[in-house]
mmCIF file of the C-alpha atoms, coordinates in Angstrom:
data_MODEL
# 
_entry.id   MODEL 
# 
loop_
_atom_site.group_PDB 
_atom_site.id 
_atom_site.type_symbol 
_atom_site.label_atom_id 
_atom_site.label_alt_id 
_atom_site.label_comp_id 
_atom_site.label_asym_id 
_atom_site.label_entity_id 
_atom_site.label_seq_id 
_atom_site.pdbx_PDB_ins_code 
_atom_site.Cartn_x 
_atom_site.Cartn_y 
_atom_site.Cartn_z 
_atom_site.occupancy 
_atom_site.B_iso_or_equiv 
_atom_site.pdbx_formal_charge 
_atom_site.auth_seq_id 
_atom_site.auth_comp_id 
_atom_site.auth_asym_id 
_atom_site.auth_atom_id 
_atom_site.pdbx_PDB_model_num 
ATOM 1  C CA . MET A 1 1  ? 9.795  35.837 -14.011 1.00 0.00 ? 1  MET A CA 1 
ATOM 2  C CA . LYS A 1 2  ? 9.750  32.442 -15.702 1.00 0.00 ? 2  LYS A CA 1 
ATOM 3  C CA . ASP A 1 3  ? 10.880 31.869 -19.269 1.00 0.00 ? 3  ASP A CA 1 
ATOM 4  C CA . GLY A 1 4  ? 10.838 35.634 -19.804 1.00 0.00 ? 4  GLY A CA 1 
ATOM 5  C CA . ILE A 1 5  ? 7.203  35.951 -18.681 1.00 0.00 ? 5  ILE A CA 1 
ATOM 6  C CA . GLU A 1 6  ? 6.401  37.924 -15.540 1.00 0.00 ? 6  GLU A CA 1 
ATOM 7  C CA . GLN A 1 7  ? 4.523  35.862 -12.944 1.00 0.00 ? 7  GLN A CA 1 
ATOM 8  C CA . ILE A 1 8  ? 2.197  37.825 -10.644 1.00 0.00 ? 8  ILE A CA 1 
ATOM 9  C CA . THR A 1 9  ? 0.968  36.009 -7.562  1.00 0.00 ? 9  THR A CA 1 
ATOM 10 C CA . GLU A 1 10 ? -0.019 37.469 -4.229  1.00 0.00 ? 10 GLU A CA 1 
ATOM 11 C CA . TYR A 1 11 ? 0.939  35.721 -1.014  1.00 0.00 ? 11 TYR A CA 1 
ATOM 12 C CA . ASP A 1 12 ? 0.852  36.927 2.579   1.00 0.00 ? 12 ASP A CA 1 
ATOM 13 C CA . SER A 1 13 ? 4.586  36.171 2.902   1.00 0.00 ? 13 SER A CA 1 
ATOM 14 C CA . ILE A 1 14 ? 7.434  34.544 1.000   1.00 0.00 ? 14 ILE A CA 1 
ATOM 15 C CA . TYR A 1 15 ? 10.382 32.843 2.745   1.00 0.00 ? 15 TYR A CA 1 
ATOM 16 C CA . ASN A 1 16 ? 13.592 31.020 1.917   1.00 0.00 ? 16 ASN A CA 1 
ATOM 17 C CA . PRO A 1 17 ? 13.983 31.646 -1.845  1.00 0.00 ? 17 PRO A CA 1 
ATOM 18 C CA . THR A 1 18 ? 16.213 28.817 -3.069  1.00 0.00 ? 18 THR A CA 1 
ATOM 19 C CA . TYR A 1 19 ? 17.804 27.888 -6.395  1.00 0.00 ? 19 TYR A CA 1 
ATOM 20 C CA . SER A 1 20 ? 18.783 24.322 -7.221  1.00 0.00 ? 20 SER A CA 1 
ATOM 21 C CA . TYR A 1 21 ? 22.541 23.757 -7.370  1.00 0.00 ? 21 TYR A CA 1 
ATOM 22 C CA . ASP A 1 22 ? 22.525 23.923 -11.184 1.00 0.00 ? 22 ASP A CA 1 
ATOM 23 C CA . GLY A 1 23 ? 20.380 27.077 -11.170 1.00 0.00 ? 23 GLY A CA 1 
ATOM 24 C CA . ARG A 1 24 ? 17.631 25.550 -13.321 1.00 0.00 ? 24 ARG A CA 1 
ATOM 25 C CA . SER A 1 25 ? 14.957 25.341 -10.626 1.00 0.00 ? 25 SER A CA 1 
ATOM 26 C CA . PHE A 1 26 ? 13.710 27.997 -8.188  1.00 0.00 ? 26 PHE A CA 1 
ATOM 27 C CA . SER A 1 27 ? 11.564 27.387 -5.115  1.00 0.00 ? 27 SER A CA 1 
ATOM 28 C CA . TYR A 1 28 ? 10.367 29.257 -2.054  1.00 0.00 ? 28 TYR A CA 1 
ATOM 29 C CA . ILE A 1 29 ? 8.034  28.871 0.905   1.00 0.00 ? 29 ILE A CA 1 
ATOM 30 C CA . ALA A 1 30 ? 4.833  30.907 0.648   1.00 0.00 ? 30 ALA A CA 1 
ATOM 31 C CA . ARG A 1 31 ? 2.169  31.689 3.230   1.00 0.00 ? 31 ARG A CA 1 
ATOM 32 C CA . LEU A 1 32 ? -1.448 32.366 2.310   1.00 0.00 ? 32 LEU A CA 1 
ATOM 33 C CA . ASP A 1 33 ? -4.519 32.343 4.544   1.00 0.00 ? 33 ASP A CA 1 
ATOM 34 C CA . GLY A 1 34 ? -2.614 30.773 7.442   1.00 0.00 ? 34 GLY A CA 1 
ATOM 35 C CA . LYS A 1 35 ? -1.154 27.866 5.444   1.00 0.00 ? 35 LYS A CA 1 
ATOM 36 C CA . LYS A 1 36 ? 2.426  27.425 4.243   1.00 0.00 ? 36 LYS A CA 1 
ATOM 37 C CA . PHE A 1 37 ? 3.513  25.603 1.113   1.00 0.00 ? 37 PHE A CA 1 
ATOM 38 C CA . ILE A 1 38 ? 6.335  25.305 -1.385  1.00 0.00 ? 38 ILE A CA 1 
ATOM 39 C CA . VAL A 1 39 ? 6.174  26.985 -4.769  1.00 0.00 ? 39 VAL A CA 1 
ATOM 40 C CA . LYS A 1 40 ? 8.534  25.162 -7.139  1.00 0.00 ? 40 LYS A CA 1 
ATOM 41 C CA . ASP A 1 41 ? 9.104  26.688 -10.552 1.00 0.00 ? 41 ASP A CA 1 
ATOM 42 C CA . GLY A 1 42 ? 5.798  28.549 -10.243 1.00 0.00 ? 42 GLY A CA 1 
ATOM 43 C CA . ILE A 1 43 ? 3.772  25.483 -9.212  1.00 0.00 ? 43 ILE A CA 1 
ATOM 44 C CA . GLU A 1 44 ? 2.168  25.422 -5.758  1.00 0.00 ? 44 GLU A CA 1 
ATOM 45 C CA . LEU A 1 45 ? 2.698  22.179 -3.835  1.00 0.00 ? 45 LEU A CA 1 
ATOM 46 C CA . PRO A 1 46 ? 0.312  20.933 -1.092  1.00 0.00 ? 46 PRO A CA 1 
ATOM 47 C CA . LYS A 1 47 ? -0.502 23.304 1.768   1.00 0.00 ? 47 LYS A CA 1 
ATOM 48 C CA . TYR A 1 48 ? 0.363  22.579 5.413   1.00 0.00 ? 48 TYR A CA 1 
ATOM 49 C CA . ASP A 1 49 ? 0.060  24.306 8.772   1.00 0.00 ? 49 ASP A CA 1 
ATOM 50 C CA . SER A 1 50 ? 3.799  24.931 8.524   1.00 0.00 ? 50 SER A CA 1 
ATOM 51 C CA . ALA A 1 51 ? 6.636  24.277 6.060   1.00 0.00 ? 51 ALA A CA 1 
ATOM 52 C CA . TYR A 1 52 ? 10.315 25.065 6.555   1.00 0.00 ? 52 TYR A CA 1 
ATOM 53 C CA . GLU A 1 53 ? 13.937 24.020 5.860   1.00 0.00 ? 53 GLU A CA 1 
ATOM 54 C CA . LEU A 1 54 ? 13.517 23.866 2.084   1.00 0.00 ? 54 LEU A CA 1 
ATOM 55 C CA . SER A 1 55 ? 16.498 22.206 0.390   1.00 0.00 ? 55 SER A CA 1 
ATOM 56 C CA . TYR A 1 56 ? 17.561 20.737 -2.957  1.00 0.00 ? 56 TYR A CA 1 
ATOM 57 C CA . SER A 1 57 ? 19.760 17.653 -3.163  1.00 0.00 ? 57 SER A CA 1 
ATOM 58 C CA . PRO A 1 58 ? 23.264 18.274 -4.563  1.00 0.00 ? 58 PRO A CA 1 
ATOM 59 C CA . ASP A 1 59 ? 22.375 16.286 -7.717  1.00 0.00 ? 59 ASP A CA 1 
ATOM 60 C CA . ASN A 1 60 ? 19.348 18.596 -8.321  1.00 0.00 ? 60 ASN A CA 1 
ATOM 61 C CA . ILE A 1 61 ? 16.978 15.614 -8.496  1.00 0.00 ? 61 ILE A CA 1 
ATOM 62 C CA . SER A 1 62 ? 15.206 15.944 -5.144  1.00 0.00 ? 62 SER A CA 1 
ATOM 63 C CA . ILE A 1 63 ? 13.622 18.736 -3.149  1.00 0.00 ? 63 ILE A CA 1 
ATOM 64 C CA . ALA A 1 64 ? 12.818 18.214 0.515   1.00 0.00 ? 64 ALA A CA 1 
ATOM 65 C CA . TYR A 1 65 ? 11.391 20.199 3.412   1.00 0.00 ? 65 TYR A CA 1 
ATOM 66 C CA . ILE A 1 66 ? 9.865  19.753 6.838   1.00 0.00 ? 66 ILE A CA 1 
ATOM 67 C CA . ALA A 1 67 ? 6.090  20.164 7.135   1.00 0.00 ? 67 ALA A CA 1 
ATOM 68 C CA . ARG A 1 68 ? 3.589  20.144 9.958   1.00 0.00 ? 68 ARG A CA 1 
ATOM 69 C CA . SER A 1 69 ? -0.093 19.303 9.762   1.00 0.00 ? 69 SER A CA 1 
ATOM 70 C CA . GLY A 1 70 ? -2.027 19.288 13.006  1.00 0.00 ? 70 GLY A CA 1 
ATOM 71 C CA . ASP A 1 71 ? 0.125  17.580 15.636  1.00 0.00 ? 71 ASP A CA 1 
ATOM 72 C CA . LYS A 1 72 ? 2.267  15.677 13.090  1.00 0.00 ? 72 LYS A CA 1 
ATOM 73 C CA . THR A 1 73 ? 5.641  16.865 11.799  1.00 0.00 ? 73 THR A CA 1 
ATOM 74 C CA . PHE A 1 74 ? 7.279  15.046 8.892   1.00 0.00 ? 74 PHE A CA 1 
ATOM 75 C CA . VAL A 1 75 ? 9.700  15.327 5.979   1.00 0.00 ? 75 VAL A CA 1 
ATOM 76 C CA . VAL A 1 76 ? 8.319  15.786 2.470   1.00 0.00 ? 76 VAL A CA 1 
ATOM 77 C CA . LYS A 1 77 ? 10.631 14.641 -0.335  1.00 0.00 ? 77 LYS A CA 1 
ATOM 78 C CA . ASN A 1 78 ? 9.582  15.162 -3.940  1.00 0.00 ? 78 ASN A CA 1 
ATOM 79 C CA . GLY A 1 79 ? 5.986  15.642 -2.800  1.00 0.00 ? 79 GLY A CA 1 
ATOM 80 C CA . VAL A 1 80 ? 5.852  12.403 -0.768  1.00 0.00 ? 80 VAL A CA 1 
ATOM 81 C CA . GLU A 1 81 ? 5.299  12.630 2.996   1.00 0.00 ? 81 GLU A CA 1 
# 
Protein backbone atom coordinates (compact mmCIF):
# COMPACT_ATOMS: atom_id res chain seq x y z
CA MET A 1 0.00 0.00 0.00
CA LYS A 2 1.37 3.41 -0.95
CA ASP A 3 -0.48 6.65 -0.33
CA GLY A 4 -3.62 4.63 0.40
CA ILE A 5 -3.45 2.81 -2.96
CA GLU A 6 -2.89 -0.95 -3.00
CA GLN A 7 0.19 -1.95 -5.01
CA ILE A 8 0.05 -5.41 -6.62
CA THR A 9 3.33 -6.79 -7.90
CA GLU A 10 4.39 -10.39 -8.21
CA TYR A 11 7.92 -11.44 -7.34
CA ASP A 12 9.42 -14.88 -6.81
CA SER A 13 10.55 -13.82 -3.31
CA ILE A 14 10.75 -10.76 -1.08
CA TYR A 15 13.46 -10.32 1.58
CA ASN A 16 14.56 -7.84 4.22
CA PRO A 17 11.62 -5.38 4.37
CA THR A 18 13.11 -2.19 5.80
CA TYR A 19 11.72 1.21 6.81
CA SER A 20 13.90 4.31 6.91
CA TYR A 21 14.58 5.60 10.43
CA ASP A 22 11.90 8.30 10.07
CA GLY A 23 9.38 5.81 8.67
CA ARG A 24 8.80 7.77 5.45
CA SER A 25 10.50 5.34 3.08
CA PHE A 26 10.05 1.57 2.68
CA SER A 27 12.35 -0.77 0.77
CA TYR A 28 12.90 -4.49 0.32
CA ILE A 29 14.94 -6.93 -1.74
CA ALA A 30 12.95 -8.74 -4.43
CA ARG A 31 13.84 -11.72 -6.60
CA LEU A 32 12.38 -12.27 -10.05
CA ASP A 33 13.60 -14.57 -12.82
CA GLY A 34 16.87 -15.28 -11.02
CA LYS A 35 17.83 -11.63 -10.43
CA LYS A 36 17.69 -9.69 -7.17
CA PHE A 37 17.05 -5.98 -6.82
CA ILE A 38 15.87 -3.33 -4.39
CA VAL A 39 12.36 -1.95 -4.51
CA LYS A 40 12.35 1.48 -2.85
CA ASP A 41 9.00 3.15 -2.31
CA GLY A 42 7.51 1.01 -5.08
CA ILE A 43 10.27 1.77 -7.61
CA GLU A 44 12.47 -1.09 -8.84
CA LEU A 45 16.19 -0.32 -8.84
CA PRO A 46 18.72 -2.06 -11.15
CA LYS A 47 18.80 -5.87 -11.15
CA TYR A 48 21.85 -7.90 -10.10
CA ASP A 49 22.79 -11.55 -9.69
CA SER A 50 22.52 -10.95 -5.95
CA ALA A 51 21.63 -8.10 -3.58
CA TYR A 52 21.74 -8.17 0.21
CA GLU A 53 22.39 -6.20 3.44
CA LEU A 54 19.94 -3.41 2.62
CA SER A 55 20.32 -0.45 4.99
CA TYR A 56 19.27 3.19 5.37
CA SER A 57 21.62 5.79 6.82
CA PRO A 58 20.57 7.19 10.22
CA ASP A 59 19.84 10.59 8.62
CA ASN A 60 17.44 8.90 6.11
CA ILE A 61 19.30 10.42 3.15
CA SER A 62 21.12 7.35 1.83
CA ILE A 63 20.24 3.75 1.10
CA ALA A 64 23.00 1.21 0.56
CA TYR A 65 23.33 -2.51 -0.10
CA ILE A 66 25.80 -5.08 -1.34
CA ALA A 67 25.33 -6.38 -4.89
CA ARG A 68 26.99 -9.00 -7.05
CA SER A 69 27.13 -9.12 -10.82
CA GLY A 70 29.12 -11.92 -12.38
CA ASP A 71 32.35 -12.30 -10.40
CA LYS A 72 32.26 -8.74 -8.99
CA THR A 73 30.84 -7.81 -5.58
CA PHE A 74 30.40 -4.15 -4.67
CA VAL A 75 28.48 -1.65 -2.55
CA VAL A 76 25.66 0.34 -4.14
CA LYS A 77 24.86 3.65 -2.42
CA ASN A 78 21.96 5.74 -3.68
CA GLY A 79 22.03 3.81 -6.96
CA VAL A 80 25.76 4.36 -7.58
CA GLU A 81 28.05 1.32 -7.70
